[in-house]
N, C-alpha and C positions, 0 to 999 in steps of 0.2 A: 680188782674192781668187782668181779662177780661175787666175791665173798661179802663185801660191804653192801652190795645191792641186795643180796639174799637176807642179810640181817637188818635191812632197811635203815642203814646208817651211811648215807651217801654224801654227807656234807664235806668230809675230807676229800674223797675222790673227785667230787665235782669242783671243789675249790682248786685242787692241784691241777686238774685237767684244764680248767679255764685259765688259770694263771700261766701254765706252761704254754698253752696255745697263744696267748697274748704276747708273751715274751718271745716265742718263736717267730710270730708274725712281725713283731717290731724289729727283731734282729735281721730278718730277711730284708726289710726295707733299708736298714742301716748298712749291712755288710755286702749285699748283692748289688753291685754297681754296674756290672757289665756281663757279657756272655761268659767270660772267663771265670766269673765268680759263681757260676751255677752249682758247682760242687758243694758250695757252702750250705745250700738248702738241705742236702742229705746229711751233712755233719750236724746241722742244727736240729734236724729231726731226730737223729740218733741221740744227741745229748739230752734234749728235752724229754724224749721218751724214756731214756735210761734213768734220768733223775726222778721222774714220776714213779717209775717202777720201784726204785730203791726205797723211796719214802713210804709207799704203800706196803711194800713187803715188810719193812720194819714195823709198821703199825699192825700188820696182820700177825706177825710172829709174836707180838706182845700178847695177843689174845688166844692164839691157837698154836699148839705144839707142832713143830715142824716134823712131818712124818717122812721117814726114809722111803723113797720110791721102791716098790716091789712089782714083780710081774703081775701078781694077782690084782693089785690096786690099779695098775695101768690098764689091764683088760677090763676091769669093772668100770673105770672112768670112760673108756672108749664105748662100752656098751651103753652107758647112761647118756652119752652124747650122740649116739648114732642117729637118732631121729632128727636132731638139729643139723647134723652133718648132711643128711639127705635133703633137708629143707634148704640149707644154704646152697647146696650144689644145684638143686632143681631151680631155684630162683634165678641163678645165673643164665638159665635158658631163655629168659625174657627180660634180662637187664643188661649185664655187662657183655653178653654175647652179641647184642644187637649191633654195636659199633663194628665189631669184627665182620659180621655178616654184610653190613652195609658196604664195607670196603671192597667186597667182591663184585659189586654191581654198579657202583657209581665212582666218579673221580674223587681223588683225595680231598679236593676243596669242598665237595658236597658232604663228605663224611664229617668235616668240621662243623657244618651247619646243623648236624644232629648231635655231635659230641659236645659242642658248647652248651646248648640248651639242656642236655642231659646232666652236665655238671652243675648247672644252675638249679635243676630240680633236686639233685642230691643234697645241695646246700640247703634248700628249702625244707626237705624232708628231715634233715638233722634237727630241725626245730621240734619235731615230735619226741626226740630221744629222751629229754629229761622227764617228760610225763610218762612215756611208756616204760622207762626203766624203773620209775618209782611205783608204777601200777603193778608190774608183773609179780614181784615177791608178795605183795599184799593179796593179789588174786590167788596165787599159788597156795597161800595159807588159808584163805577163806573158803576155797572150794572143798576143802576137807573138814573144816571146822564149822562153817556157817554158810550153807549153800544159799539161803535167801539173801544174806549180806553180800555174798559174791555176786548174785544176780543184780542187786542194786548197784554195786561197784561197776559191774560190766555195763549196765545201762548208762551210768554216769560217764564211764570212759568212752562209750560209743558216741554219746552226745557231744562231749568235750573235744575228743580227738577228731571225730568226723566233722564237727563244727569248725574246728581250726583248719582242717583241710579244705572245707568248702569256702571259707573266707579267703584262704590263701589262693585257691583256684581263681576266684573272682578277681582278686588283686592282680594276679599274673596275667589274666586275660586282658585287663585294661592297661597294665603297665608294661606289657611285653616289649613294645618298641623301645621304651626308655631303658629297660633292664638290659636288653641286647646291646644297645648303643654304649651304655656305661660299662657293662661287665665284659663285653666281647669286642666292641669296636663298631664303627659305622659300616665297615665292609661286610659285617655279618647280618645285614638286613634280611637276607633270605631265611635266616634262622628264626625270625619272628613267628611265622605260622607253626613251625615245629615246636617252639616253646609253648605256644597256646594249646596245642594238642596234648603235650606232655603235662600241662597244668591240670588236666582232668585226672591225672593219677593221684593228686594230693588228697582229695577226699576218699578215693578208692583205697589207697594204701593205709590211710588212717583207720578206715572201717575194717579192712582185712586184718590189721594188726590186732584190733580188739577181738574180732571173731576167732582168729586163728591162734595167735601167740598168747593172748591174754586169757582166752577161754578154752579152746580145744586142747591145747597142750597140757595145761594143768589138770584137765580131766582125763588125760590118758588117751585122747583121740588122735594119737600120733599118726596111725596108719591112714585114717581118713584125710587128715591134714596134708600129709605128704603126697597122697594120691591126687588131691586137688592141685597142689603146686606143680607136680610133674605134668599133669594133663594141661595146665595152663602154659607151661614151657613148651610142650609139644604143639599146642595151638599156635603159639607165637612163631615157632619154626615153620609151621605150615602156611601162615599168613605173611610172614616176613618177605619171602621171595616175590610172590605176585604183587603185594602191596608196594614193595620197593621198585619193581620194574614199572609200575603204573604211576606212582606218585613220588618216588625218590625218598629223600630224608623224611618227608611228611608221612609217607607210607609206612615206614618202619616204626615211626612214632605211633601211628594208628594201631599197628599190630601189638605194640607194647601195652597200649591202653586197653585193647580188646582182651589181652591176657589178664589184666587186673580186674576187668569186669567179670571175667569167668571165675576168678578166684573168689571175689565177693559173692557172686551168685551161688557158686558151689558150696562155700562155707555156710551161707544162709540156709541153703536147702538141706545140707547134712545136719546142721544143728536143729533145724525145725522138725526134722523127722526123728530126732533122737529124744531121750527123756531129759535132755539138758538144755532145753530152750530157756533162755534167760530174759527175753524181752517181755515176759508176762510175769506179773507179781506172784502168781501161783506156782512158779517154777520150783521143781523139787531137785 
């Protein structure tokens, strides 16, 4: 999928992924009828994922000669991906780690009042994926060949993805009671304020994606980018405990939002002080 994303030919991967997920979801409803059938979900995930991989691999090998793995190539690939490895690891300090931290301080039932809304937000954030995946390879090419064009593309991405996030945030703020009741159940009513707090992440993550992944990384600002993400993760760890003790699940949601605010503010500050400011037409 990274290969087809890089060459900006994502129609086949997108069609396969969408078709595979639809078939997988349909078969879950058809085949999983009781608790004893839960194992079928794992088998269906395996089969659908394997089928998508085999079809994409065959399409890839028609275009690219298969290289035999060597130690030198392996080390080179790991070095190229090191900054993204650090980014993904640091992000977990204010995303997936929060549910684990919450479980230390509140009863299991209250953990669910955070975990449920968090899953809903992850589903909402997946709506950014098609646009961000299409934008990244174009940005990576333009920053080296047409900096003014890259600036225009970044401004467009900031307006479109940030705008999508803002609209999504407003919708969730108004529809949170209905969303919780339909997706989680009537007994999850205490999760409504948590979902509304987490909804503030939608525009923030959209903006940080453009500033960080779409702009800073293609320009080689990996060190600054990862430093901001790591500091945001540490900020979340510092706020999570006192906020959770004071406000429970809503408190840890606040600490996660605070970390996202820090990311956006840090990226804006770093880019603004660099020669790579893109929100002005005269950007070089």
